[in-house]
KOLSE-947702 format. One record per residue (C-alpha): residue in one letter; y, z, x. Coordinates in nm, 4 decimals. Each point is the difference from the previous one (the first is absolute). Layout:
<nodes>
+----+----------+----------+----------+
! aa !        v !        w !        u !
+----+----------+----------+----------+
!  A !        Y !        Z !        X !
...
+----+----------+----------+----------+
</nodes>
This chain:
<nodes>
+----+----------+----------+----------+
! aa !        v !        w !        u !
+----+----------+----------+----------+
!  M !   2.2429 !   0.2206 !   0.7441 !
!  A !  -0.1652 !   0.1120 !  -0.3239 !
!  S !  -0.3024 !  -0.1346 !  -0.1857 !
!  N !  -0.1346 !  -0.0251 !  -0.3513 !
!  F !  -0.3351 !   0.0071 !  -0.1716 !
!  L !  -0.1342 !  -0.2992 !  -0.1888 !
!  S !  -0.2382 !  -0.0584 !  -0.2949 !
!  N !   0.1108 !   0.0432 !  -0.3580 !
!  F !   0.1215 !   0.3479 !   0.0748 !
!  N !   0.3507 !   0.1255 !  -0.0657 !
!  I !   0.1663 !  -0.2052 !   0.2699 !
!  G !   0.3263 !   0.0176 !  -0.1879 !
!  K !  -0.0044 !   0.3773 !   0.0367 !
!  L !  -0.0409 !  -0.0132 !   0.3771 !
!  N !   0.1772 !  -0.3304 !   0.0585 !
!  V !   0.0178 !   0.0494 !   0.3769 !
!  F !  -0.0613 !  -0.3292 !   0.1755 !
!  A !  -0.0231 !  -0.0727 !   0.3678 !
!  N !   0.2305 !  -0.2949 !  -0.0513 !
!  P !   0.1871 !  -0.0251 !  -0.3353 !
!  A !   0.0321 !  -0.3761 !   0.0374 !
!  K !  -0.3761 !  -0.0244 !  -0.0310 !
!  M !   0.0101 !   0.1267 !  -0.3586 !
!  F !   0.0591 !  -0.3476 !  -0.1321 !
!  F !  -0.3484 !  -0.1456 !  -0.0178 !
!  P !  -0.0945 !  -0.1039 !   0.3527 !
!  K !  -0.1989 !  -0.3208 !   0.0192 !
!  R !  -0.2330 !   0.1228 !   0.2742 !
!  M !  -0.1420 !   0.3374 !   0.0867 !
!  V !  -0.2336 !   0.1293 !   0.2695 !
!  G !  -0.2366 !   0.2884 !  -0.0739 !
!  I !  -0.1183 !   0.1989 !   0.3028 !
!  D !  -0.2998 !   0.2344 !  -0.0013 !
!  V !  -0.0192 !   0.2102 !   0.3150 !
!  G !  -0.3580 !   0.1241 !   0.0163 !
!  T !  -0.1808 !   0.2061 !   0.2594 !
!  A !  -0.1739 !  -0.2890 !   0.1694 !
!  S !   0.2107 !  -0.2992 !  -0.1020 !
!  I !   0.3256 !  -0.1199 !  -0.1537 !
!  K !  -0.0147 !  -0.2525 !  -0.2847 !
!  V !   0.2947 !  -0.2063 !  -0.1186 !
!  V !   0.0309 !  -0.2227 !  -0.3054 !
!  E !   0.2970 !  -0.2291 !  -0.0743 !
!  I !   0.0508 !  -0.1052 !  -0.3609 !
!  S !   0.2690 !  -0.2173 !  -0.1543 !
!  R !   0.1079 !  -0.0184 !  -0.3618 !
!  W !   0.1315 !  -0.3126 !  -0.1721 !
!  G !   0.0663 !   0.0662 !  -0.3675 !
!  Q !  -0.3108 !   0.1702 !  -0.1379 !
!  G !  -0.2321 !  -0.1417 !   0.2651 !
!  K !  -0.0887 !   0.1827 !   0.3204 !
!  T !  -0.1291 !  -0.1671 !   0.3156 !
!  L !  -0.1916 !   0.1473 !   0.2907 !
!  E !   0.2097 !  -0.1221 !   0.2911 !
!  N !  -0.1769 !   0.1752 !   0.2844 !
!  Y !  -0.2300 !   0.2848 !   0.0982 !
!  A !  -0.1003 !   0.1495 !   0.3315 !
!  E !  -0.1717 !   0.2966 !   0.1608 !
!  I !   0.0246 !   0.1600 !   0.3408 !
!  K !  -0.2546 !   0.2553 !   0.1193 !
!  S !   0.1054 !   0.2972 !   0.2101 !
!  E !  -0.2785 !  -0.0645 !   0.2496 !
!  S !   0.1521 !  -0.3367 !   0.0859 !
!  L !   0.3189 !   0.1714 !   0.1220 !
!  Y !  -0.0727 !   0.3614 !   0.0829 !
!  K !  -0.2876 !   0.2372 !   0.0677 !
!  E !   0.1263 !   0.2329 !  -0.2718 !
!  P !   0.0126 !  -0.0654 !  -0.3787 !
!  F !   0.3301 !  -0.0521 !  -0.1770 !
!  R !  -0.0432 !   0.3412 !  -0.1617 !
!  N !  -0.1255 !   0.3077 !   0.1784 !
!  A !  -0.1328 !   0.3251 !  -0.1426 !
!  E !   0.1932 !   0.2882 !   0.1532 !
!  K !  -0.0249 !   0.3580 !  -0.1225 !
!  G !  -0.1480 !  -0.1216 !  -0.3248 !
!  S !   0.2752 !  -0.2484 !  -0.0811 !
!  Y !   0.0359 !  -0.3706 !   0.0533 !
!  L !   0.2962 !  -0.1058 !   0.2090 !
!  L !   0.1533 !  -0.3433 !   0.0169 !
!  S !   0.0638 !  -0.1217 !   0.3541 !
!  N !   0.3358 !  -0.1659 !  -0.0626 !
!  Y !   0.0243 !  -0.1792 !   0.3339 !
!  F !  -0.3493 !  -0.1529 !   0.0003 !
!  V !   0.0033 !  -0.0829 !  -0.3726 !
!  S !   0.3390 !  -0.1745 !   0.0207 !
!  R !  -0.1201 !  -0.2109 !   0.2932 !
!  A !  -0.3179 !  -0.0899 !  -0.1890 !
!  V !   0.1949 !  -0.0893 !  -0.3156 !
!  R !   0.2292 !  -0.2247 !   0.2005 !
!  A !  -0.2984 !  -0.1592 !   0.1750 !
!  V !  -0.1905 !  -0.0812 !  -0.3198 !
!  L !   0.3099 !  -0.1383 !  -0.1731 !
!  D !   0.0753 !  -0.2223 !   0.2997 !
!  E !  -0.3601 !  -0.1167 !   0.0298 !
!  A !  -0.0090 !  -0.0907 !  -0.3703 !
!  R !   0.3483 !  -0.1561 !   0.0268 !
!  I !   0.1295 !   0.2109 !  -0.2845 !
!  R !   0.3792 !  -0.0142 !  -0.0013 !
!  T !   0.0655 !   0.1937 !  -0.3218 !
!  K !   0.1946 !   0.3131 !   0.0867 !
!  A !  -0.0467 !   0.2066 !  -0.3186 !
!  V !  -0.3100 !   0.2199 !   0.0191 !
!  V !  -0.1684 !   0.2687 !  -0.2053 !
!  F !  -0.2169 !   0.2534 !   0.1806 !
!  S !  -0.2885 !   0.1710 !  -0.1756 !
!  I !  -0.0329 !   0.3762 !   0.0446 !
!  P !  -0.3607 !   0.1205 !   0.0495 !
!  D !  -0.1591 !   0.2398 !  -0.2441 !
!  F !  -0.0109 !   0.2839 !   0.2507 !
!  S !   0.3784 !  -0.0174 !   0.0353 !
!  T !   0.0791 !   0.0029 !  -0.3719 !
!  F !  -0.0424 !   0.2518 !  -0.2814 !
!  C !  -0.1019 !  -0.1315 !  -0.3401 !
!  T !  -0.0455 !   0.2229 !  -0.3004 !
!  S !   0.0418 !   0.0104 !  -0.3764 !
!  F !   0.1228 !   0.2804 !  -0.2248 !
!  D !   0.1076 !   0.0691 !  -0.3557 !
!  L !   0.3448 !   0.0801 !  -0.1367 !
!  P !   0.0923 !   0.1284 !  -0.3467 !
!  P !   0.1668 !  -0.2307 !  -0.2538 !
!  M !   0.3551 !  -0.0961 !   0.1008 !
!  N !   0.2565 !  -0.2771 !  -0.0203 !
!  Q !   0.0237 !  -0.2855 !   0.2511 !
!  S !   0.3304 !   0.1399 !   0.1321 !
!  E !  -0.1720 !   0.3263 !   0.0981 !
!  L !  -0.3038 !  -0.1559 !   0.1623 !
!  Q !   0.1146 !  -0.0678 !   0.3554 !
!  D !   0.1403 !   0.3501 !   0.0547 !
!  A !  -0.3197 !   0.1498 !  -0.1420 !
!  V !  -0.2187 !  -0.2096 !   0.2327 !
!  Y !   0.1948 !   0.1006 !   0.3086 !
!  Y !   0.0081 !   0.3642 !  -0.1081 !
!  N !  -0.3790 !   0.0120 !  -0.0471 !
!  A !  -0.0937 !  -0.2169 !   0.2971 !
!  S !   0.0206 !   0.2915 !   0.2459 !
!  Q !  -0.3020 !   0.1593 !  -0.1672 !
!  Y !  -0.2245 !  -0.2935 !   0.0933 !
!  I !   0.1229 !  -0.1081 !   0.3426 !
!  P !  -0.0966 !   0.1907 !   0.3164 !
!  L !   0.3356 !  -0.0757 !   0.1657 !
!  P !   0.3543 !   0.1037 !  -0.0914 !
!  I !   0.1607 !  -0.2505 !  -0.2386 !
!  T !   0.2893 !  -0.0382 !   0.2466 !
!  E !  -0.2478 !  -0.1362 !   0.2574 !
!  T !  -0.1488 !  -0.2683 !  -0.2246 !
!  T !   0.1007 !  -0.3111 !  -0.1912 !
!  L !  -0.1303 !   0.0023 !  -0.3555 !
!  D !  -0.0844 !  -0.2626 !  -0.2567 !
!  W !  -0.1651 !   0.0409 !  -0.3375 !
!  K !  -0.1158 !  -0.1796 !  -0.3101 !
!  L !  -0.0570 !   0.1044 !  -0.3598 !
!  I !  -0.3670 !  -0.0785 !  -0.0710 !
!  G !  -0.0469 !   0.1806 !  -0.3302 !
!  G !   0.2005 !   0.1136 !  -0.3013 !
!  T !   0.3274 !  -0.1098 !  -0.1547 !
!  P !   0.3377 !   0.1510 !   0.0944 !
!  G !   0.1853 !   0.1208 !  -0.3070 !
!  D !  -0.3176 !   0.0658 !  -0.1998 !
!  K !  -0.0054 !   0.3752 !  -0.0623 !
!  Q !  -0.3771 !  -0.0089 !  -0.0501 !
!  S !  -0.0751 !  -0.1926 !   0.3177 !
!  S !  -0.0599 !   0.1675 !   0.3358 !
!  L !   0.0776 !  -0.2201 !   0.2990 !
!  K !  -0.2240 !  -0.0878 !   0.2959 !
!  I !   0.1620 !  -0.0813 !   0.3320 !
!  F !  -0.1491 !  -0.1755 !   0.3022 !
!  L !   0.1842 !   0.1109 !   0.3142 !
!  V !   0.0059 !  -0.1486 !   0.3511 !
!  A !   0.1580 !   0.1786 !   0.2957 !
!  I !   0.0392 !  -0.1274 !   0.3577 !
!  P !   0.1224 !   0.2295 !   0.2777 !
!  N !   0.3399 !  -0.1081 !   0.1272 !
!  Q !  -0.1313 !   0.0112 !   0.3563 !
!  V !  -0.2572 !  -0.2657 !  -0.0838 !
!  I !   0.2681 !  -0.2257 !  -0.1470 !
!  Q !   0.2157 !   0.0529 !   0.3082 !
!  D !  -0.2942 !  -0.1081 !   0.2183 !
!  Y !  -0.0240 !  -0.3286 !  -0.1848 !
!  Q !   0.3730 !  -0.0505 !   0.0217 !
!  K !  -0.0249 !   0.0337 !   0.3780 !
!  V !  -0.2967 !  -0.2365 !   0.0158 !
!  A !   0.1883 !  -0.2607 !  -0.2051 !
!  Q !   0.3095 !   0.0298 !   0.2171 !
!  M !  -0.1954 !  -0.0233 !   0.3249 !
!  A !  -0.2016 !  -0.2979 !  -0.1314 !
!  G !   0.3154 !  -0.1860 !  -0.1024 !
!  V !  -0.0736 !  -0.0170 !  -0.3735 !
!  E !   0.1868 !   0.1239 !  -0.3071 !
!  L !  -0.1688 !   0.2855 !  -0.1842 !
!  Y !   0.0274 !  -0.0962 !  -0.3653 !
!  A !  -0.2119 !   0.2899 !  -0.1280 !
!  V !  -0.3023 !   0.2223 !   0.0530 !
!  E !  -0.2788 !   0.0563 !  -0.2506 !
!  A !  -0.3103 !   0.2153 !  -0.0346 !
!  E !  -0.3194 !  -0.1955 !   0.0668 !
!  A !  -0.1530 !   0.0870 !  -0.3342 !
!  L !   0.2884 !  -0.1606 !  -0.1896 !
!  G !  -0.0271 !  -0.3217 !   0.2001 !
!  L !  -0.3748 !  -0.0124 !  -0.0619 !
!  V !   0.0441 !   0.0305 !  -0.3766 !
!  R !   0.2530 !  -0.2844 !  -0.0014 !
!  S !  -0.2114 !  -0.2401 !   0.2053 !
!  L !  -0.3392 !   0.0721 !  -0.1544 !
!  V !   0.0326 !   0.1145 !  -0.3600 !
!  K !   0.0845 !  -0.3085 !  -0.2066 !
!  E !  -0.1100 !   0.1004 !  -0.3501 !
!  N !   0.2059 !   0.2320 !  -0.2162 !
!  K !  -0.3025 !   0.1572 !  -0.1690 !
!  D !  -0.2801 !   0.2504 !   0.0581 !
!  C !  -0.0237 !   0.2671 !   0.2672 !
!  K !  -0.0946 !  -0.0939 !   0.3527 !
!  C !  -0.0867 !   0.1906 !   0.3159 !
!  L !   0.1407 !  -0.1520 !   0.3180 !
!  V !  -0.1697 !   0.1173 !   0.3217 !
!  D !   0.1715 !  -0.0895 !   0.3266 !
!  I !  -0.2215 !   0.0661 !   0.3031 !
!  G !   0.2058 !   0.0107 !   0.3180 !
!  V !  -0.0828 !   0.0592 !   0.3650 !
!  Q !   0.1238 !   0.3606 !  -0.0123 !
!  S !  -0.0046 !   0.1010 !  -0.3679 !
!  T !  -0.0832 !  -0.1096 !  -0.3530 !
!  T !   0.2003 !   0.0169 !  -0.3213 !
!  I !  -0.1394 !   0.0062 !  -0.3530 !
!  N !   0.2526 !  -0.1114 !  -0.2591 !
!  I !  -0.0249 !  -0.0011 !  -0.3789 !
!  I !   0.1964 !  -0.2710 !  -0.1791 !
!  D !   0.0465 !  -0.0132 !  -0.3749 !
!  K !   0.1669 !  -0.3141 !  -0.1393 !
!  K !   0.1440 !  -0.0817 !   0.3452 !
!  D !   0.1505 !   0.3485 !   0.0330 !
!  L !  -0.1137 !   0.2120 !   0.2950 !
!  K !  -0.1102 !   0.3281 !  -0.1603 !
!  K !  -0.1810 !   0.1804 !   0.2819 !
!  S !  -0.0229 !  -0.0441 !   0.3765 !
!  Y !  -0.2312 !   0.2004 !   0.2244 !
!  S !  -0.0421 !  -0.0249 !   0.3767 !
!  F !  -0.2860 !   0.1321 !   0.2100 !
!  D !  -0.1472 !  -0.0405 !   0.3441 !
!  F !  -0.2749 !  -0.2565 !  -0.0566 !
!  A !   0.0754 !  -0.2898 !   0.2354 !
!  G !  -0.1447 !  -0.3346 !   0.0976 !
!  G !   0.0319 !   0.0971 !   0.3648 !
!  Q !  -0.2606 !   0.2720 !  -0.0542 !
!  L !  -0.2589 !  -0.2604 !  -0.0927 !
!  T !   0.0529 !  -0.1908 !   0.3241 !
!  Y !  -0.0103 !   0.3194 !   0.2062 !
!  S !  -0.3251 !   0.1137 !  -0.1637 !
!  I !  -0.1724 !  -0.3329 !   0.0621 !
!  A !   0.1132 !   0.0031 !   0.3623 !
!  S !  -0.1375 !   0.3516 !   0.0445 !
!  A !  -0.3271 !  -0.0704 !  -0.1790 !
!  L !  -0.0754 !  -0.3176 !   0.1950 !
!  G !   0.1657 !   0.0855 !   0.3291 !
!  M !   0.2303 !  -0.3018 !  -0.0030 !
!  G !   0.3693 !  -0.0593 !   0.0630 !
!  H !   0.2663 !   0.0118 !  -0.2690 !
!  M !   0.0539 !  -0.3775 !  -0.0205 !
!  E !  -0.3702 !  -0.0710 !  -0.0323 !
!  A !  -0.0416 !   0.2729 !  -0.2611 !
!  E !   0.2927 !  -0.1415 !  -0.1996 !
!  S !  -0.1650 !  -0.3419 !   0.0040 !
!  V !  -0.3329 !   0.1398 !  -0.1152 !
!  K !   0.1684 !   0.1968 !  -0.2773 !
!  N !   0.1877 !  -0.3029 !  -0.1331 !
!  K !  -0.2957 !  -0.2386 !   0.0194 !
!  E !  -0.2861 !   0.2227 !  -0.1186 !
!  G !   0.1450 !   0.3079 !  -0.1745 !
!  L !  -0.2173 !   0.1680 !  -0.2606 !
!  T !  -0.2267 !  -0.3049 !  -0.0125 !
!  S !  -0.1110 !   0.0406 !   0.3633 !
!  S !  -0.3711 !  -0.0295 !   0.0656 !
!  K !   0.0360 !   0.2673 !   0.2691 !
!  E !  -0.0660 !   0.3342 !  -0.1651 !
!  E !   0.2164 !   0.1955 !   0.2438 !
!  I !   0.3004 !  -0.2117 !  -0.1008 !
!  S !  -0.0476 !  -0.0042 !  -0.3786 !
!  K !  -0.0989 !   0.3681 !  -0.0120 !
!  T !   0.3015 !   0.0997 !   0.2065 !
!  L !   0.2341 !  -0.1939 !  -0.2272 !
!  Y !  -0.1510 !   0.1270 !  -0.3255 !
!  L !   0.0428 !   0.3596 !   0.1189 !
!  L !   0.3706 !  -0.0661 !   0.0576 !
!  I !   0.0577 !  -0.2076 !  -0.3142 !
!  D !  -0.1513 !   0.2556 !  -0.2392 !
!  P !   0.2855 !   0.2543 !   0.0456 !
!  L !   0.2471 !  -0.2794 !  -0.0851 !
!  I !  -0.1816 !  -0.0661 !  -0.3256 !
!  I !  -0.0051 !   0.3718 !  -0.0792 !
!  E !   0.3786 !   0.0096 !   0.0422 !
!  I !   0.0428 !  -0.3021 !  -0.2282 !
!  K !  -0.2229 !   0.1612 !  -0.2619 !
!  K !   0.2027 !   0.3199 !   0.0134 !
!  V !   0.3328 !  -0.1837 !  -0.0437 !
!  L !  -0.1377 !  -0.2002 !  -0.2946 !
!  S !  -0.1388 !   0.3129 !  -0.1633 !
!  D !   0.3244 !   0.1932 !   0.0446 !
!  F !   0.2006 !  -0.2872 !  -0.1484 !
!  Y !  -0.2319 !  -0.0193 !  -0.3017 !
!  Q !   0.0292 !   0.3750 !  -0.0593 !
!  Q !   0.3788 !  -0.0106 !   0.0252 !
!  E !   0.0758 !  -0.3260 !  -0.1809 !
!  G !  -0.3121 !  -0.0665 !  -0.2062 !
!  K !  -0.0215 !  -0.3542 !   0.1432 !
!  E !  -0.2839 !  -0.1756 !   0.1767 !
!  V !   0.0659 !  -0.2200 !   0.3041 !
!  S !  -0.1404 !  -0.3453 !  -0.0701 !
!  T !   0.0078 !  -0.1549 !   0.3472 !
!  V !   0.0092 !   0.1120 !   0.3608 !
!  Y !   0.1995 !  -0.2127 !   0.2418 !
!  L !  -0.0735 !   0.0173 !   0.3735 !
!  T !   0.2493 !  -0.1025 !   0.2647 !
!  G !   0.0619 !   0.0544 !   0.3705 !
!  G !  -0.2034 !  -0.1652 !   0.2734 !
!  T !  -0.3026 !   0.2231 !  -0.0560 !
!  S !  -0.0304 !  -0.1171 !  -0.3606 !
!  L !  -0.1746 !  -0.3125 !   0.1327 !
!  L !  -0.2811 !   0.2067 !   0.1558 !
!  P !  -0.3190 !  -0.1873 !  -0.0997 !
!  G !  -0.1711 !   0.1777 !  -0.2897 !
!  L !   0.2821 !   0.2479 !  -0.0648 !
!  R !   0.1300 !  -0.1499 !  -0.3253 !
!  E !  -0.3502 !  -0.0296 !  -0.1439 !
!  Y !  -0.0983 !   0.3537 !   0.1004 !
!  I !   0.3109 !   0.1620 !  -0.1484 !
!  S !  -0.0487 !  -0.1989 !  -0.3206 !
!  E !  -0.3647 !   0.1108 !  -0.0227 !
!  V !   0.0792 !   0.3689 !   0.0501 !
!  L !   0.3087 !   0.0150 !  -0.2205 !
!  K !  -0.1432 !  -0.2393 !  -0.2587 !
!  K !   0.3346 !  -0.1756 !  -0.0184 !
!  K !   0.1314 !  -0.3437 !   0.0808 !
!  V !   0.1240 !  -0.0076 !   0.3607 !
!  E !   0.2231 !  -0.2824 !   0.1234 !
!  I !   0.1843 !  -0.0973 !   0.3165 !
!  P !   0.3248 !  -0.1572 !  -0.1311 !
!  N !   0.1972 !  -0.2610 !   0.1914 !
!  C !   0.3640 !   0.0937 !   0.0675 !
!  F !   0.0856 !  -0.3674 !   0.0561 !
!  S !  -0.1459 !  -0.1261 !  -0.3295 !
!  D !   0.3359 !  -0.0404 !  -0.1795 !
!  L !   0.1788 !  -0.1597 !   0.2942 !
!  L !   0.0378 !  -0.3672 !   0.0838 !
!  Y !  -0.1611 !  -0.1153 !   0.3259 !
!  P !  -0.1867 !  -0.3064 !   0.1330 !
!  P !  -0.3469 !  -0.0184 !  -0.1604 !
!  I !  -0.1597 !  -0.0469 !   0.3393 !
!  L !   0.0867 !   0.3629 !   0.0787 !
!  G !  -0.1771 !   0.1363 !  -0.3098 !
!  E !  -0.3250 !   0.1113 !   0.1618 !
!  T !   0.1728 !   0.1500 !   0.3035 !
!  L !   0.2522 !   0.1916 !  -0.2090 !
!  E !  -0.2690 !   0.1378 !  -0.2287 !
!  K !  -0.1758 !   0.1560 !   0.2983 !
!  M !   0.3217 !   0.1365 !   0.1459 !
!  A !   0.1567 !   0.1198 !  -0.3253 !
!  P !  -0.1331 !   0.3604 !  -0.0076 !
!  S !   0.1667 !   0.0720 !   0.3342 !
!  F !   0.3349 !  -0.1453 !  -0.1131 !
!  S !   0.0271 !   0.1573 !  -0.3471 !
!  V !   0.2608 !   0.2568 !   0.1016 !
!  A !   0.2217 !  -0.2413 !   0.1939 !
!  A !  -0.0106 !  -0.2531 !  -0.2834 !
!  G !   0.0789 !   0.2671 !  -0.2599 !
!  V !   0.3101 !   0.1354 !   0.1669 !
!  A !   0.1267 !  -0.3525 !   0.0727 !
!  L !  -0.0348 !  -0.0829 !  -0.3696 !
!  G !   0.1882 !   0.3146 !  -0.0848 !
!  G !   0.2869 !  -0.1081 !   0.2194 !
!  L !   0.0271 !  -0.3249 !  -0.1954 !
!  E !  -0.0025 !   0.1780 !  -0.3361 !
!  T !   0.2771 !   0.2545 !   0.0559 !
+----+----------+----------+----------+
</nodes>
């Protein structure tokens, strides 16, 4: 069983679907985000131009197993197919989600995203040129990866216009893991998609200005630059929300669950100096990384980023948005991935609080409805 990428990339060039029958505009789609500590699912339906949030759910690894859904082994993150498939089946059953078609997000540490320039050429030459040059930028043999790409600069056929390509590569082994998970969980794998692409789709609504999208996960963080809804740069590094909890637990001599509660309730605004000081020391390297990415983008493109978006569960850390805004001297927002969807008004406040954790799952589900 094969898979395809989503987004506005060159799907027609890959055109490899898990189930060809699903090409014809499915009415419902489930996005699944397999994280380190939890699995999030979002079910969205489309009727005409309107999209409705049908269901959402989360299952934490600690509620089923002693181990996380992803484990670090010899420096790489491995998907436990057996445990993940059981957890996926459990959360779908608990939420009473009957839709079979699913899109899995692929985490940043399992994907390779890069951009590069090509000389002027015609549209007919472009795909071969991309594939020929891709090997220079990907640390795995091309035969071991599935590639997708998008033209993000220049005009094919213009002899004075160089072309800029954004390239995404996913190791075939990773795709095969998700195929096994889908089969074992009894669902139909419609597609897989890099997390960063799903985030852009669910969070970036305006087709103007440059934005920086920072996704703070349990194990890693990505910093993405978006220009007019196009993903231009994507960087991943080791800053993680889990480090904050661990540091509080160590500083105060408390258990993990208690430290997580203290972090979420007090954060940078804590009146206890040992808590706020510990968190500031960890947050500052994150801001340094953001500054570096923004500076590099300005030097390369000559464009200033107007707004920083935060997402991921840690984005709601009390005081974090204000502190980053103060240091960067930029507007910092926490966008709501559910804002354009229809849902009962009574759920508004709850969904707003949950949205940062569900941005990826919502984004890839939306992508499945668009292709």
